[in-house]
Structure formats: C-alpha cells, structure tokens
C-alpha positions as CSV (number, residue, x, y, z in Angstrom):
1,M,141.8,95.6,20.6
2,F,138.2,95.3,21.9
3,F,139.1,92.9,24.7
4,S,142.3,91.8,26.2
5,H,142.2,88.1,26.1
6,F,140.1,85.1,25.2
7,S,140.4,81.4,24.9
8,Y,139.7,79.3,21.8
9,I,137.5,76.4,22.8
10,M,137.3,74.0,19.9
11,T,134.0,72.1,20.2
12,G,132.3,69.6,17.8
13,M,128.8,69.8,16.5
14,S,127.4,67.0,18.6
15,I,124.4,68.9,19.7
16,L,123.4,69.5,16.1
17,K,124.1,66.0,14.9
18,K,122.0,64.5,17.7
19,I,119.1,66.9,17.1
20,S,119.2,66.2,13.4
21,H,119.1,62.5,13.9
22,L,116.2,62.7,16.4
23,M,114.2,65.1,14.3
24,A,114.8,63.2,11.1
25,T,113.3,60.1,12.7
26,S,110.4,61.3,14.7
27,L,110.1,64.6,16.6
28,K,106.7,63.8,18.0
29,T,107.6,60.8,20.2
30,S,108.0,61.6,23.9
31,T,111.3,59.7,24.0
32,N,112.9,61.8,21.3
33,I,111.5,65.0,22.9
34,E,113.2,64.2,26.2
35,E,116.4,63.4,24.4
36,I,116.4,66.8,22.6
37,K,115.5,68.5,25.8
38,Q,118.6,67.1,27.5
39,I,120.7,68.1,24.6
40,L,119.5,71.7,24.8
41,L,119.8,72.0,28.5
42,P,122.8,74.2,29.3
43,N,126.0,72.7,30.6
44,Q,126.5,74.8,33.7
45,N,130.2,74.8,33.4
46,Q,130.3,75.9,29.8
47,S,127.2,77.9,29.1
48,R,126.8,80.0,32.2
49,R,126.5,83.7,31.2
50,N,129.9,85.2,31.7
51,Y,131.0,88.2,29.6
52,D,133.3,91.2,29.5
53,I,131.9,94.7,29.4
54,Q,133.5,96.9,26.8
55,Y,132.8,100.3,25.3
56,Y,133.0,101.5,21.7
57,T,133.4,105.0,20.5
58,Q,130.3,105.3,18.4
59,T,129.2,108.0,15.9
60,L,126.3,110.1,17.2
61,D,124.7,110.8,13.8
62,H,125.6,108.3,11.0
63,F,123.7,110.4,8.4
64,D,125.1,113.9,9.1
65,F,128.6,114.1,7.6
66,R,129.2,117.5,9.3
67,N,128.5,116.1,12.8
68,E,131.6,114.3,14.2
69,S,130.2,113.9,17.7
70,T,130.6,110.5,19.4
71,F,129.4,108.7,22.5
72,Q,130.4,105.6,24.4
73,Q,128.3,102.6,23.4
74,R,128.4,99.7,25.9
75,Y,128.5,96.1,24.7
76,L,128.9,92.7,26.2
77,I,131.2,90.1,24.7
78,D,131.9,86.5,25.5
79,A,134.6,84.7,23.5
80,R,135.2,81.7,25.7
81,H,133.7,79.3,23.2
82,W,134.7,81.1,20.0
83,N,136.5,78.9,17.4
84,G,138.6,81.9,16.4
85,A,139.2,84.0,13.3
86,D,141.3,81.3,11.6
87,K,138.4,78.8,11.8
88,R,135.9,81.5,10.8
89,G,134.1,81.0,14.1
90,P,130.6,82.6,13.9
91,I,129.5,85.7,15.8
92,F,126.1,85.6,17.5
93,L,124.9,89.2,17.8
94,Y,121.9,90.1,19.9
95,C,120.3,93.4,18.8
96,G,119.8,95.4,21.9
97,N,116.3,96.6,22.8
98,E,114.9,99.6,24.7
99,G,116.6,98.9,28.0
100,D,119.7,97.9,29.9
101,I,121.7,95.4,27.8
102,E,122.7,93.3,30.8
103,W,119.0,92.7,31.6
104,F,118.4,91.4,28.0
105,A,121.5,89.2,28.3
106,A,120.2,87.8,31.5
107,N,117.0,86.8,29.8
108,S,118.4,85.5,26.5
109,G,120.1,82.3,27.7
110,F,119.4,80.5,24.4
111,L,122.5,82.2,22.9
112,W,124.7,80.8,25.7
113,D,123.0,77.4,25.5
114,I,124.1,76.9,21.9
115,A,127.3,79.0,21.5
116,P,129.7,76.3,22.8
117,D,128.5,73.8,20.1
118,F,128.6,76.4,17.3
119,G,132.0,77.7,18.5
120,A,130.4,81.2,18.5
121,L,131.4,84.5,19.9
122,I,128.5,86.2,21.7
123,L,128.0,90.0,21.3
124,F,125.3,92.1,22.9
125,P,125.6,95.7,21.8
126,E,123.4,98.1,23.8
127,H,120.9,100.3,22.1
128,R,121.8,104.0,22.1
129,Y,120.0,106.1,24.7
130,Y,119.4,103.1,26.9
131,G,121.3,101.6,29.8
132,E,124.7,103.2,30.0
133,S,125.0,104.1,26.3
134,M,124.0,107.7,26.7
135,P,125.0,110.4,24.2
136,Y,126.1,113.7,25.6
137,G,127.7,112.0,28.7
138,S,124.6,111.3,30.8
139,G,121.0,110.3,30.7
140,K,119.9,113.8,31.9
141,A,121.7,115.5,29.0
142,A,120.6,112.9,26.5
143,Y,116.9,113.3,27.5
144,K,117.0,117.0,27.9
145,D,114.8,117.9,25.0
146,A,113.8,117.0,21.4
147,S,117.1,118.3,20.0
148,S,119.1,116.0,22.3
149,L,116.8,113.1,21.6
150,A,116.9,113.6,17.8
151,S,119.4,110.8,17.3
152,L,117.2,108.2,19.1
153,T,115.9,106.3,16.1
154,S,115.9,102.7,14.9
155,E,118.0,103.7,11.8
156,Q,120.7,105.1,14.0
157,A,120.7,102.0,16.2
158,L,121.0,99.6,13.2
159,A,123.9,101.7,12.0
160,D,125.5,101.4,15.4
161,F,125.3,97.7,15.4
162,A,126.7,97.5,11.8
163,T,129.7,99.8,12.5
164,L,130.5,98.1,15.8
165,V,130.6,94.6,14.4
166,I,132.5,95.6,11.3
167,D,135.2,97.2,13.5
168,L,135.2,94.4,15.9
169,K,135.8,91.9,13.1
170,K,138.6,94.0,11.8
171,N,140.3,94.2,15.2
172,L,140.0,90.4,15.5
173,S,141.2,89.7,11.9
174,A,137.8,88.0,11.7
175,E,136.4,89.6,8.6
176,A,135.4,86.1,7.3
177,S,133.5,85.2,10.4
178,P,129.7,85.0,9.6
179,V,127.3,87.0,11.8
180,V,124.0,85.6,12.9
181,L,121.5,88.0,14.5
182,F,119.1,87.5,17.3
183,G,116.5,89.7,18.9
184,G,113.3,89.6,20.9
185,S,110.4,92.1,20.7
186,Y,111.8,95.5,19.5
187,G,115.2,93.7,19.3
188,G,113.6,91.1,17.0
189,M,112.3,93.9,14.8
190,L,115.8,95.3,14.7
191,A,117.3,91.9,13.9
192,A,114.9,91.4,10.9
193,W,115.4,94.9,9.7
194,F,119.2,94.6,10.0
195,R,119.1,91.5,7.9
196,I,117.0,93.3,5.3
197,K,119.1,96.5,5.3
198,Y,122.6,95.1,5.8
199,P,122.6,91.6,4.2
200,H,126.3,91.9,3.5
201,I,127.0,92.0,7.2
202,A,124.8,89.3,8.7
203,I,123.9,86.0,7.1
204,G,120.6,85.4,8.9
205,A,118.4,86.5,11.8
206,V,116.2,84.9,14.5
207,A,113.5,87.5,15.1
208,A,111.5,86.4,18.1
209,S,108.1,88.1,18.9
210,A,108.9,90.9,16.4
211,P,105.7,92.9,15.5
212,I,107.0,94.4,12.3
213,L,103.5,94.5,10.9
214,Q,102.0,96.5,13.8
215,F,102.0,99.7,11.8
216,E,99.5,101.8,9.8
217,D,96.5,99.6,8.9
218,I,98.4,96.4,8.2
219,V,96.7,94.6,11.1
220,P,93.5,95.7,12.9
221,T,94.1,98.3,15.5
222,D,92.3,96.2,18.2
223,T,94.6,93.2,17.8
224,F,96.8,93.7,20.8
225,Y,94.0,94.1,23.4
226,R,91.9,91.4,21.8
227,I,94.7,88.9,22.3
228,V,95.3,90.0,25.9
229,S,91.6,89.6,26.6
230,S,91.5,86.2,24.9
231,D,94.4,85.0,27.1
232,F,92.3,85.8,30.2
233,K,89.1,84.5,28.8
234,R,90.7,81.1,28.0
235,E,91.6,80.7,31.7
236,S,88.2,81.9,33.1
237,T,85.2,83.6,31.6
238,S,84.2,84.9,35.0
239,C,87.7,86.4,35.4
240,F,87.3,88.1,32.1
241,N,83.9,89.5,33.1
242,Y,85.1,90.8,36.5
243,I,87.9,92.7,34.8
244,R,85.5,94.1,32.3
245,E,83.1,95.2,35.0
246,S,85.8,96.8,37.1
247,W,86.4,99.9,35.0
248,D,82.9,101.3,35.7
249,A,83.3,100.5,39.4
250,I,86.5,102.4,39.5
251,D,85.0,105.4,37.7
252,N,81.9,105.4,40.0
253,I,84.0,105.4,43.2
254,A,86.4,108.0,41.8
255,A,83.5,110.4,41.2
256,Q,82.4,110.3,44.8
257,N,83.7,112.7,47.5
258,G,86.9,111.1,48.9
259,G,86.6,108.5,46.2
260,L,90.2,108.7,45.0
261,H,91.5,108.4,48.5
262,N,89.3,105.4,49.1
263,L,90.6,103.8,45.9
264,S,94.2,104.5,46.9
265,T,93.6,102.9,50.2
266,K,91.9,99.8,48.7
267,F,94.7,99.2,46.3
268,H,97.4,100.0,48.8
269,M,98.9,102.9,46.9
270,C,101.8,104.8,48.4
271,R,100.1,108.1,47.7
272,D,96.7,109.3,46.7
273,L,95.7,108.8,43.1
274,Q,95.5,111.9,40.9
275,G,92.6,110.4,39.0
276,A,90.9,107.2,38.1
277,W,93.1,107.0,35.0
278,E,96.1,106.4,37.1
279,L,94.6,103.2,38.6
280,E,93.2,102.1,35.3
281,D,96.6,102.5,33.6
282,W,98.3,100.6,36.4
283,L,95.9,97.7,36.0
284,S,95.9,97.8,32.2
285,S,99.7,97.6,32.2
286,A,99.6,94.6,34.5
287,Y,97.2,92.7,32.3
288,S,99.1,93.4,29.2
289,Y,102.4,92.4,30.7
290,L,100.9,89.3,32.1
291,A,99.8,88.2,28.7
292,M,103.3,88.9,27.4
293,V,105.0,86.7,30.0
294,D,102.4,84.0,30.4
295,Y,105.2,81.5,30.5
296,P,104.9,77.8,31.5
297,F,107.4,78.2,34.3
298,A,108.2,80.7,37.0
299,S,110.2,83.8,35.8
300,D,111.3,87.3,36.8
301,F,111.6,88.8,33.3
302,L,109.4,91.8,34.2
303,M,108.3,90.9,37.8
304,P,108.7,87.8,39.9
305,L,105.9,85.6,38.7
306,P,104.7,82.0,39.0
307,A,104.3,79.6,36.1
308,Y,101.2,80.4,34.0
309,P,100.7,83.8,35.8
310,I,97.3,84.6,34.1
311,R,95.9,81.4,35.6
312,E,97.1,82.5,39.0
313,V,95.6,85.9,38.6
314,C,92.3,84.5,37.6
315,Q,92.3,82.1,40.4
316,A,92.9,85.0,42.8
317,I,90.1,87.0,41.2
318,D,87.6,84.1,41.1
319,G,88.7,82.7,44.5
320,L,87.2,85.3,46.8
321,P,83.9,84.4,48.5
322,D,80.5,85.0,46.8
323,G,79.4,88.6,47.4
324,S,82.9,90.0,47.4
325,H,83.2,93.5,45.8
326,V,84.5,93.4,42.3
327,L,87.4,95.7,43.2
328,S,88.5,93.4,46.0
329,R,88.7,90.7,43.4
330,I,90.7,93.0,41.1
331,F,93.1,93.9,43.9
332,A,93.7,90.2,44.6
333,G,94.5,89.6,41.0
334,A,96.8,92.6,40.6
335,S,98.7,91.6,43.6
336,V,99.8,88.4,41.8
337,Y,101.6,90.6,39.3
338,Y,102.8,93.5,41.5
339,N,103.4,91.6,44.8
340,Y,103.8,87.9,44.2
341,T,106.7,87.8,46.6
342,G,104.6,89.5,49.3
343,N,107.4,91.9,50.0
344,V,105.7,95.1,48.8
345,D,104.1,97.3,51.4
346,C,102.5,99.8,49.0
347,F,102.4,100.5,45.3
348,Q,103.5,103.4,43.2
349,P,100.7,104.0,40.6
350,D,103.3,105.1,38.0
351,D,105.4,102.0,38.4
352,S,104.3,99.3,36.1
353,G,107.2,96.9,36.1
354,N,110.9,96.3,35.6
355,I,113.1,99.4,36.0
356,D,115.5,98.0,33.3
357,L,113.0,98.8,30.6
358,G,113.6,102.3,29.2
359,T,110.1,103.6,29.0
360,S,111.1,107.2,28.7
361,G,113.2,106.5,25.6
362,W,110.4,104.3,24.1
363,N,107.9,107.1,24.6
364,W,110.1,109.3,22.4
365,Q,110.4,106.6,19.8
366,A,106.6,106.1,19.9
367,C,106.1,109.8,19.3
368,T,108.4,109.9,16.3
369,E,108.6,106.8,14.2
370,M,107.4,103.8,16.2
371,V,103.7,104.6,15.8
372,M,101.7,101.5,16.5
373,P,97.9,102.1,16.2
374,M,95.9,100.6,19.1
375,S,92.2,100.4,20.0
376,S,89.9,98.3,22.2
377,D,86.7,96.9,20.8
378,P,84.0,96.2,23.4
379,D,82.9,93.2,21.4
380,N,86.1,91.3,22.1
381,S,88.0,93.2,24.8
382,M,87.9,93.2,28.6
383,F,89.5,96.7,28.5
384,Q,87.7,100.0,28.4
385,P,86.7,100.7,24.8
386,F,88.6,103.3,22.9
387,S,89.3,104.0,19.2
388,W,92.6,104.9,17.5
389,D,92.8,108.6,17.3
390,L,95.8,110.0,15.5
391,K,94.9,113.6,16.2
392,S,94.9,113.0,20.0
393,Y,98.1,111.0,19.6
394,D,99.7,114.0,17.7
395,Q,98.6,116.3,20.4
396,F,100.1,114.2,23.2
397,C,103.5,114.1,21.4
398,M,103.5,117.8,20.7
399,E,102.7,118.6,24.3
400,N,105.3,116.3,25.7
401,Y,108.1,116.5,23.1
402,G,107.3,119.2,20.7
403,V,107.3,116.8,17.8
404,K,104.7,115.4,15.4
405,P,104.7,111.6,14.9
406,R,105.4,110.1,11.4
407,P,103.0,107.2,11.3
408,Y,104.0,106.1,7.8
409,W,107.8,106.3,8.2
410,I,108.5,102.8,9.4
411,T,106.7,101.2,6.4
412,S,108.5,103.6,4.1
413,E,111.9,102.8,5.6
414,Y,111.6,99.0,6.1
415,G,108.4,97.9,4.3
416,G,105.6,95.9,5.8
417,K,102.7,96.2,3.4
418,N,102.4,93.3,0.9
419,I,105.2,91.8,2.9
420,K,104.9,88.3,1.4
421,A,105.3,89.6,-2.2
422,V,108.0,92.0,-1.3
423,L,110.3,90.0,0.9
424,K,110.0,86.8,-1.1
425,N,112.1,88.5,-3.8
426,S,114.2,90.8,-1.8
427,A,115.3,89.1,1.4
428,S,116.3,85.7,2.8
429,N,117.4,83.8,6.0
430,I,115.0,85.2,8.6
431,V,113.2,83.1,11.2
432,F,110.2,84.8,12.7
433,S,109.2,83.0,15.9
434,N,105.9,83.8,17.7
435,G,103.8,82.4,20.5
436,L,100.1,83.1,20.0
437,L,99.5,84.0,23.7
438,D,101.8,87.0,23.2
439,P,99.7,90.0,22.3
440,W,102.5,91.3,20.0
441,S,102.1,88.1,17.9
442,G,99.1,89.8,16.2
443,G,101.6,92.2,14.5
444,G,104.1,89.4,13.7
445,V,104.9,87.3,10.6
446,L,102.8,84.2,11.2
447,E,103.2,82.5,7.8
448,D,106.2,81.4,5.7
449,I,107.1,84.0,3.1
450,S,109.6,81.8,1.3
451,S,111.7,78.7,1.9
452,S,114.3,80.8,3.7
453,I,111.9,83.4,5.4
454,V,110.0,81.2,7.7
455,A,107.5,81.5,10.6
456,L,107.7,79.3,13.6
457,V,104.4,79.7,15.4
458,V,103.4,77.9,18.6
459,P,99.9,78.3,20.1
460,E,101.0,78.1,23.7
461,G,104.1,80.4,23.5
462,A,104.4,83.9,25.0
463,H,106.8,86.9,24.4
464,H,110.2,85.6,22.9
465,L,110.1,82.6,25.3
466,D,112.3,80.7,22.9
467,L,115.2,83.1,23.6
468,R,115.2,82.2,27.3
469,A,117.6,79.6,28.6
470,A,116.5,76.0,28.4
471,T,115.1,74.4,31.6
472,E,114.0,71.0,32.8
473,S,110.4,72.1,32.8
474,D,110.3,73.2,29.1
475,P,107.2,71.9,27.3
476,N,107.6,69.8,24.2
477,W,106.5,72.5,21.8
478,L,109.2,74.8,23.1
479,V,111.9,72.2,22.7
480,Q,110.8,71.6,19.1
481,Q,110.7,75.3,18.4
482,R,114.3,75.8,19.6
483,A,115.5,72.7,17.8
484,M,114.1,74.1,14.5
485,E,115.9,77.4,15.1
486,I,119.1,75.6,15.7
487,R,118.7,73.7,12.4
488,Y,118.1,76.9,10.4
489,I,121.1,78.6,12.0
490,S,123.3,75.6,11.1
491,K,121.9,75.6,7.5
492,W,122.9,79.3,7.1
493,L,126.4,78.6,8.4
494,A,126.9,75.5,6.3
495,E,126.0,77.4,3.2
496,V,128.6,80.1,4.1
497,Y,131.3,77.6,4.8
498,R,130.6,75.6,1.7
499,D,130.8,78.7,-0.5
500,K,134.2,79.5,1.0
501,K,135.3,75.9,0.5
502,Q,136.1,75.6,4.1
503,T,136.8,72.0,5.1
504,T,136.2,71.9,8.8
505,K,134.5,69.5,11.1
506,F,131.6,72.0,11.0
507,L,131.2,71.8,7.2
508,D,131.5,68.0,7.3
509,E,128.7,67.6,9.9
510,V,126.2,70.4,9.3
511,P,124.9,69.3,5.9
512,R,123.4,66.2,7.6
513,L,121.4,68.6,9.9
514,Y,119.3,70.3,7.3
515,A,118.8,67.5,4.7
516,P,115.6,66.3,6.4
517,L,114.5,69.9,6.6
518,Q,114.9,70.4,2.9
519,S,113.2,67.2,2.0
520,A,110.2,68.2,4.2
521,Q,109.7,71.5,2.4
C-alpha cells in the first residue's frame, strides 16, 4: 500500500455547474467574472495543501533489461478529497520538473483549488535526479560524472511517472480511475509528451507554458530574448535603453585597473568578480526571470517580488536623478529582484535565484537532449548581441561533461516540426496554456491544432500563472483562463464516464458543462 489511510470525501460538481451556467450566459460581464472568481477561490478548510510524502522503488533504467538497479523516487499524495476507486475518482498527476517537488507543489495551488469538486486524488511525483529522488543514494554520487548522469533524460522521467501511477492504481484497486496530467514549463512539456507517448494511461493534459517548439529551427533563435526585451520596453523605453547601454559600461570599467573590484563594490558583491561576464550573467538572469514571473500580484516563486515586478524594476532604474551613472540605475533595478525584502547584505554573483531549482541537473539535460537554440538580435534586444553557435555549445558540453549534445533528438523522439498536421491526426485532449509576457511562450503552441488540442493564450499572462492558487486579486483574464481549463477537464472526464456507462452524479452534471463549449466551436 502506498499510503496508510485516506478519507473519501464525496463532493458534488457545484463549482463546474456554476461556472458552466455563468460562462454559457456571458463571460465578459463584470458581475459574472466576480462570481466565477469567488467559485474558484480556494476553501481554506478543504483546499489547503496537505499531503503525505511517500517513496516508490523506481527502476533506474527502463530501457536496459540487463540493469536491475533501482532508486527511491519521492512523491506527494493527497487523497483527502478522492471519491475512491469504487466511484472511479480521478487522479490529478503533476509531472515533476527540474527541482524539488515540494516547491512545485507549493506553487501549483490550482490542483488543490479544484480537486475537492472533482473528487480527485492529487499526485506529485518528483523528477529523477532532483530534490530527494537521487539514484545511487545521494546527489554527490548521482552527479559524479557522465556515467552516473546517463539516466537523467526526459524519456526515463516519463517512464517513471507511467510506472508509478500504474502501480499506485493497482495498489488502490483503482485501475478504472482516469488520470489527468498537469505541468508547467518543463513539467508542461512532460505532461504534453506523456499524453502523446502514453495515451492509454492518461486521458488528457494541461500543459502550461510548455515550450515544446523551442528546438532546432522551429522558432527563431532570438525569440526568448526578444520577448524579455519587449516586456521591459512596454513598461519604459528609457528603462530598455539604460539596460542596453549598461553592457558597454560594465565592459569599459572591467577593462580598467581595479575595475572588477570597483564593479564588485558598486553591485555589493560578496566577493570580487572573476570577470565582467559574471556580472553580466547575474543581470541577464535577473531580467529573464523577471519576465517569466511578471505576475499581477506579489509572489515568491523564484524570489520575493512585488506585483508587476518589471514595472517596479523600471521605476527604480528610471527614478534616479538626472545625471546618475547608468550602472547606479542598473543596481537599483537589480536590487528589486535580488533584494526586494532589503534583507540581503551582499550578493553572490553565481546565485541567480531559488535554490529549489536544480540548475546542475538541467545543465546536463541541456548538454544532452534539451538543446534549445538561443540568440540575441541587436535590432530587437536589450541584451548583448550573440548568435547561436552549436560548435561552441558542443565545446562547452564536452569540457564540462564529456558529452556531445544531440540537437535533433527531442524532435525525433516527440515531434515538433509540422506540429499542426502531425498532432491533428495522432493526439488529442491537450490544453496548451500560455501568457505572452512569458519569454517561453515563443516556443509554445499558440494556435488550436484540433477541437481537442487547444491553445489558451492570454496577452497579459506570465510563466504558468494559471497553475498558481486563485487569489482575490486575480485579473478577469486569468479567471477566464482557469474556467476554460476546468471545462476541458470536465469534458474529458465526462467522456470517460459515459463510455463506461457510469451513472454517477458526476456523469449526470458534467455534460451540461461542455455543451456551450461544443456549440461555440
């Protein structure tokens, strides 16, 4: 048994019925938006994140039948609201990303907001080689060298999720319980790929901010940094220009005698910089992360930040008196990201954000299969110009890991080119959600592929904002986006229950939810 006890909490589908009624009449009126917002707001007594931590003996290499090595994969499970196996209660599975799974759970409150009304069990399996799910017994042993890291791939991770949920369902006598996938960013990519690769295991996927097209030449290589730059420029052209000017200022000072020390002092570094590149990387990371989390409310997803943090950064940069040195302005802006609380005395130049993100593991993945070409075009970017150089990329990976990247493997394994024509006939039941402020949206699916593979795109959204917990301050467009996701999930489940001729309250009520959706298509 994967967990010792749980309670069946039988809940109706009131949230879905109410949303359906409101959306079918008029979703654009302020009254209905407020009503939907109140429906989606979590009930603090029911939806509060509360889970058991369990471990599963996982196969190290699913594709080597001679290798019987295993490791302990951590997963989080919450069955408080599950309708149970006898009612075929659904399982909501979040595909773990490149980091500690508890951190992703803490930032994916949407699942807890809706689980009580769906009667769903919540499952968060951790991605291998991240958090506590370390092969070979420890992070040190797992990250020892290329041989020990060889099993850190997306294919192995998907197989982990598949085997875990199959065994869990067997142990719960819940083989008939449908599985709905969720994921954000890399986790969103995994959710979409899982649905494509294992359609017999999961009935649908909500893939938020999933840049599955950010490979080879499917999208322009300058897309990411162009969007980051556009996010800053929309707030302030002068802010954009100060940032663009700052790189030459950094290089000029770094080239002087004692220049690196002076830069280190000016930016309150805890140690002297080794080169201008360290400061430039530190700043570039801040700008990129700010674009990802340019949320309409305060958050601490990566760092403690105010609402609309890019606006705050640009106000800090622009707000210094006339005649202020450009790097004084840049430091004021960077401090919003790195020290909004005011509690940091000095900065580590190699520390760009949340420690729960597994950057070491991701560097390995980027040097093997997750090769996402990037460049910066001076015509549209505030960053230093650079071109995509696969030869230099190969050299970096060989020097650091002794491996040569495979830039064409992801599209060979999962597809990506001609995606509309391919997926239209080979896949179904995937919601791709994207916010256009998110720089990763440029590599996302932004148009409907079919009636069941749909794109929910919001101009003001940022990085998988829709997966965060509902709040009183949620803007109308975010409320609408989540309401649409709920309706697609309910549609998938209704189809499963109808096929199984299950006569439950769920089956009786859900068809009314998606009838307006069907008629609108």
